[in-house]
C-alpha positions, 0 to 999 in steps of 0.5 A: 923842248916843249915836253919840258914845260911843265919840268921847268915850271915846277923847278921855277916855281921850287927854286923861287919858293927856296932861293927867295923867301928871306931864308939866310942859308949856305946855299941861297946863291946857288938856289938863286941862280938855278932859279934863273936858269930855271925861268930862262928854260921856262921862257924858251919852252913857251917861247918855243911851243908858241912858235912851233904851233902857228908855224904847225896851224900855217901847214895844216891851212896851206895842205887845205888849200891845195886840197880845195884846188884839187 
């Protein structure tokens, strides 16, 4: 999921610009819905990147501690 962060960011910015600029056109409701989907995906992707990096850091610290004990 962390690999898609840039894609979700670009999609969020584009749909934000199209959906919330005040322009009236037929697909504005669909674009606003797509904005919500992209924003949720961006949030989950960023959260996933943070959680995975913390988990990997803990694993590395534990491995180093085991190596030092030997």
